[in-house]
C-alpha positions as CSV (number, residue, x, y, z in Angstrom):
1,X,110.3,160.7,115.6
2,X,113.9,162.2,115.7
3,X,116.3,162.3,112.7
4,X,118.2,159.2,113.9
5,X,114.8,157.1,114.1
6,X,113.6,158.5,111.2
7,X,116.9,157.1,109.1
8,X,116.6,154.0,110.9
9,X,113.0,153.6,109.4
10,X,113.6,154.8,106.0
11,X,116.4,152.1,105.9
12,X,114.1,149.2,107.1
13,X,111.5,150.4,104.3
14,X,114.3,150.7,101.6
15,X,115.3,147.0,103.0
16,X,111.8,145.8,102.8
17,X,111.4,146.8,99.0
18,X,114.9,145.9,97.9
19,X,114.1,142.4,97.1
20,X,111.5,143.5,94.4
21,X,113.9,145.5,92.7
22,X,116.6,142.6,92.9
23,X,114.1,140.5,91.1
24,X,114.2,142.8,88.3
25,X,118.2,143.1,88.1
26,X,118.4,146.1,90.0
27,X,119.3,147.4,93.5
28,X,118.5,150.6,95.7
29,X,120.9,152.3,98.1
30,X,120.0,154.8,100.8
31,X,122.2,158.1,100.4
32,X,120.8,160.5,102.8
33,X,117.7,162.2,104.3
34,X,117.8,166.0,104.4
35,X,114.9,168.6,104.6
36,X,112.2,165.7,104.4
37,X,113.5,164.4,101.0
38,X,115.1,160.9,100.8
39,X,117.9,160.5,98.6
40,X,118.8,157.1,97.1
41,X,120.7,155.5,94.2
42,X,119.0,153.1,92.1
43,X,121.5,150.8,90.0
44,X,121.7,147.6,87.7
45,X,119.0,146.8,85.3
46,X,116.8,149.7,86.8
47,X,119.1,152.2,85.3
48,X,117.2,153.4,82.0
49,X,113.9,151.5,82.8
50,X,110.9,153.0,81.7
51,X,109.3,152.0,85.0
52,X,112.1,153.6,87.3
53,X,109.9,156.8,88.0
54,X,106.9,154.6,88.9
55,X,109.1,152.6,91.2
56,X,110.5,155.7,93.1
57,X,107.4,157.8,92.9
58,X,104.2,155.1,93.3
59,X,106.2,152.5,95.0
60,X,108.8,153.7,97.3
61,X,107.6,157.2,98.1
62,X,104.2,156.0,98.8
63,X,105.6,153.4,101.0
64,X,107.8,155.7,102.9
65,X,104.9,158.2,103.4
66,X,102.6,155.7,104.8
67,X,105.0,155.0,107.5
68,X,106.7,158.7,107.9
69,X,104.4,161.2,106.8
70,X,106.6,164.2,106.7
71,X,108.6,162.7,103.7
72,X,107.9,164.8,100.7
73,X,109.9,163.3,98.0
74,X,112.3,160.6,96.9
75,X,115.2,161.7,94.4
76,X,117.4,159.1,92.8
77,X,120.9,160.4,92.4
78,X,123.9,159.1,90.6
79,X,126.5,157.3,92.7
80,X,129.7,159.1,91.9
């Protein structure tokens, strides 16, 4: 899978999980894909939530890795 196809697939997966995050008052935005790491920004009610790391690591990361095995991590960054 080339980088453009990988980014397109990442965005499709993020779009598929977004409704679940929205239901809890949060949102997720794709920032970039670099060195097998996906960078996102989580916002809204999810900021400061005790389950944020679980959502990212057990939810989003595992969903991404199931479709794109080369992904090694998902990192939440602040949207400056």
